[in-house]
C-alpha positions in Angstrom: -70.1 -18.1 27.4 -67.7 -19.0 30.6 -67.6 -21.9 32.6 -67.8 -20.6 35.6 -68.3 -23.6 38.1 -68.2 -27.6 37.9 -69.0 -30.3 39.9 -66.8 -33.5 39.7 -67.7 -36.6 41.5 -64.8 -39.3 42.3 -63.8 -42.5 44.2 -60.8 -41.3 45.2 -61.6 -37.6 45.6 -58.0 -36.9 47.5 -56.1 -38.6 44.3 -58.0 -36.7 42.1 -57.2 -33.2 44.1 -53.9 -34.0 44.4 -54.1 -34.5 40.2 -54.8 -30.8 39.4 -53.0 -29.5 42.9 -49.6 -30.7 42.7 -49.3 -32.7 39.2 -50.9 -29.6 36.9 -49.7 -27.1 40.0 -53.2 -25.5 40.1 -53.8 -23.6 43.3 -56.4 -25.4 45.5 -58.9 -24.1 48.6 -59.9 -27.6 50.2 -61.7 -29.2 47.9 -61.9 -26.7 45.4 -59.7 -26.3 42.1 -59.0 -22.8 40.9 -58.5 -22.4 36.9 -58.8 -18.6 36.1 -62.6 -18.1 36.4 -63.5 -21.7 36.4 -63.8 -23.4 40.2 -63.7 -27.1 39.5 -65.0 -29.0 43.2 -64.1 -32.5 43.8 -67.3 -34.8 45.5 -66.6 -37.7 47.0 -68.5 -40.0 45.2 -69.3 -44.4 45.3 -69.5 -44.2 41.7 -67.2 -42.0 39.0 -68.4 -40.5 36.3 -66.7 -42.4 33.8 -64.0 -40.9 31.4 -64.7 -37.2 31.6 -63.5 -34.5 28.8 -62.1 -31.3 29.9 -60.3 -28.7 27.9 -58.0 -25.4 29.7 -57.7 -22.5 27.8 -54.4 -20.8 26.8 -52.5 -18.5 25.5 -51.9 -19.6 21.9 -48.4 -18.0 21.9 -47.2 -20.1 25.1 -48.5 -23.4 23.5 -44.8 -24.9 22.7 -43.5 -24.0 26.2 -47.1 -25.2 27.9 -46.8 -28.7 25.4 -42.9 -29.0 27.3 -44.5 -28.1 30.8 -47.2 -31.2 30.2 -44.8 -33.6 28.8 -43.1 -33.6 32.3 -45.6 -34.3 34.7 -48.5 -35.9 32.4 -48.8 -39.1 30.1 -49.9 -37.5 26.8 -51.9 -39.3 24.6 -52.2 -39.6 21.1 -54.0 -40.7 17.7 -53.4 -44.3 16.0 -50.5 -42.5 13.9 -49.0 -41.4 17.4 -49.3 -37.9 16.7 -49.4 -35.9 20.1 -50.2 -31.8 18.6 -53.3 -31.4 16.9 -53.7 -28.1 14.7 -57.5 -27.2 13.6 -58.4 -24.8 11.3 -61.9 -22.8 10.5 -63.9 -21.7 13.2 -61.7 -23.1 15.7 -58.5 -21.6 14.3 -56.4 -23.9 17.3 -54.1 -26.2 19.1 -54.5 -29.0 21.4 -52.5 -31.6 23.2 -54.3 -34.3 25.1 -53.7 -36.1 28.4 -54.7 -38.6 31.0 -56.6 -37.7 34.0 -58.0 -39.0 37.3 -60.4 -41.8 36.2 -59.5 -42.0 32.6 -60.6 -38.4 32.1 -59.3 -37.3 28.5 -57.7 -33.9 29.4 -56.6 -31.3 26.6 -55.3 -28.0 26.8 -55.9 -25.7 24.1 -54.5 -22.0 22.7 -57.1 -20.8 20.5 -55.5 -18.0 18.3 -59.1 -16.0 17.8 -59.1 -14.9 21.5 -55.5 -13.5 21.5 -54.9 -14.1 25.3 -51.6 -12.5 25.9 -49.0 -12.1 28.8 -45.8 -12.1 28.9 -43.2 -14.3 27.9 -41.3 -16.7 29.8 -38.9 -19.3 29.3 -40.7 -22.0 31.5 -44.3 -22.5 30.9 -46.2 -21.8 34.5 -50.2 -23.1 35.8 -51.2 -19.5 36.6 -50.7 -19.0 32.5 -54.4 -21.5 32.2 -57.1 -18.8 31.6 -59.9 -21.2 32.1 -62.0 -24.6 32.0 -63.0 -23.7 28.4 -64.5 -27.3 27.3 -66.7 -29.9 29.3 -68.1 -33.0 27.6 -72.0 -33.7 27.6 -72.7 -37.4 26.3 -76.0 -37.9 25.4 -78.4 -40.8 23.5 -79.2 -38.3 20.7 -77.6 -35.3 19.9 -79.7 -33.1 18.1 -82.6 -33.6 19.9 -80.5 -32.4 22.4 -78.7 -28.8 20.7 -82.5 -28.0 19.6 -83.6 -28.6 23.2 -80.3 -26.4 24.1 -80.7 -23.5 21.8 -84.3 -23.0 22.4 -83.9 -23.2 26.1 -80.6 -21.7 26.9 -80.1 -19.2 23.4 -76.7 -21.0 23.4 -75.7 -21.7 19.2 -73.6 -24.6 17.6 -69.9 -23.6 17.0 -67.9 -24.7 13.9 -69.5 -27.7 11.9 -71.8 -30.2 14.2 -72.9 -33.6 12.7 -75.4 -36.1 14.7 -72.6 -37.9 16.7 -70.7 -34.2 17.5 -71.9 -30.4 18.0 -69.7 -27.9 20.2 -72.3 -25.3 21.8 -71.3 -21.9 23.1 -67.6 -19.7 21.5 -63.9 -19.8 22.2 -64.2 -19.0 25.9 -66.7 -21.7 26.7 -67.8 -24.4 24.9 -70.7 -28.0 25.6 -69.1 -30.6 24.1 -72.3 -32.6 23.4 -71.3 -36.1 21.2 -72.8 -39.3 21.5 -72.1 -41.4 24.0 -70.8 -44.1 22.0 -68.4 -42.2 20.3 -65.3 -43.2 22.0 -63.1 -40.0 23.2 -60.3 -38.3 20.6 -57.5 -38.4 20.1 -57.0 -42.2 21.1 -60.7 -43.2 20.2 -60.4 -45.8 23.1 -62.7 -44.1 25.8 -66.2 -43.8 26.1 -67.1 -40.3 27.3 -68.7 -39.8 30.7 -70.1 -37.4 32.5 -73.0 -39.0 35.4 -72.8 -36.4 38.9 -71.4 -33.6 36.5 -73.1 -30.3 37.3 -71.7 -27.1 35.5 -72.7 -23.5 35.6 -72.4 -21.0 33.0 -72.2 -17.7 32.3 -74.2 -17.1 28.7 -77.6 -17.8 27.3 -80.7 -17.0 28.8 -80.8 -17.0 32.4 -81.8 -19.4 35.4 -82.5 -22.5 32.8 -81.7 -26.3 34.3 -80.9 -29.1 31.4 -80.3 -32.0 32.7 -79.8 -35.7 30.6 -80.3 -39.2 30.9 -76.2 -39.7 30.7 -76.5 -38.3 34.4 -75.0 -34.7 34.2 -76.9 -31.4 34.8 -75.9 -27.8 33.2 -77.1 -24.1 34.8 -77.0 -21.3 33.6 -76.6 -18.1 35.6 -78.7 -16.2 37.0 -78.1 -12.6 38.2 -77.1 -13.2 41.1 -75.0 -15.9 42.1 -76.7 -19.3 41.8 -76.5 -21.5 44.2 -78.2 -25.2 45.3 -81.9 -24.1 46.6 -81.8 -20.9 44.5 -84.8 -20.7 42.1 -84.5 -21.7 38.6 -86.5 -20.0 35.5 -86.7 -23.6 33.6 -85.8 -26.9 33.4 -85.2 -29.4 30.2 -84.3 -33.1 30.7 -83.0 -35.1 27.7 -83.7 -38.5 28.2 
């Protein structure tokens, strides 16, 4: 699965755009940020989305260089023991570092060994080595119910171990992080997840499906054509 388009609401769109453009040094066109195959559009609104979660894929062999690069420009987030880097085994087989973004966002750089992303090894990490947005946090009041609906409606499957409070859906290239709305984000365990007003378009699963949730987010699966507002969708489900 690939997350190809993401709309982020912001009460300070200029500052939000500046973070991704100037701090993370990602290319932009107008209000759109380009992250590999993912485009992020910043949309001015009167209400923020809350503490969103996004993860960005990078080549696993560049993880140490990426951590050094990130530490020079962003606030790294630690768990209660003070740990900054996190290694996961099993299906994940990855290493992650988390950092603070605009509007209490919990952002993540993650190197996934199974993807085998290559590229030249240079002394310093560059933002051009970031491959995509690979995770979007989607809070809900009933994780098992939303997982069942997503499996039936989209054909997307759970990834790794899931629980009543946390259920990734998709694969290494793109994951919907379905999480209980009352479960604080890792690693600090302080910020409750938010996603109000977020819209995302993904490639993968059954085409032309729209999923909405009472927490205010909307997810669509792409059709054979580029899906844009106003195009007809195959079907829709809502979770409240």
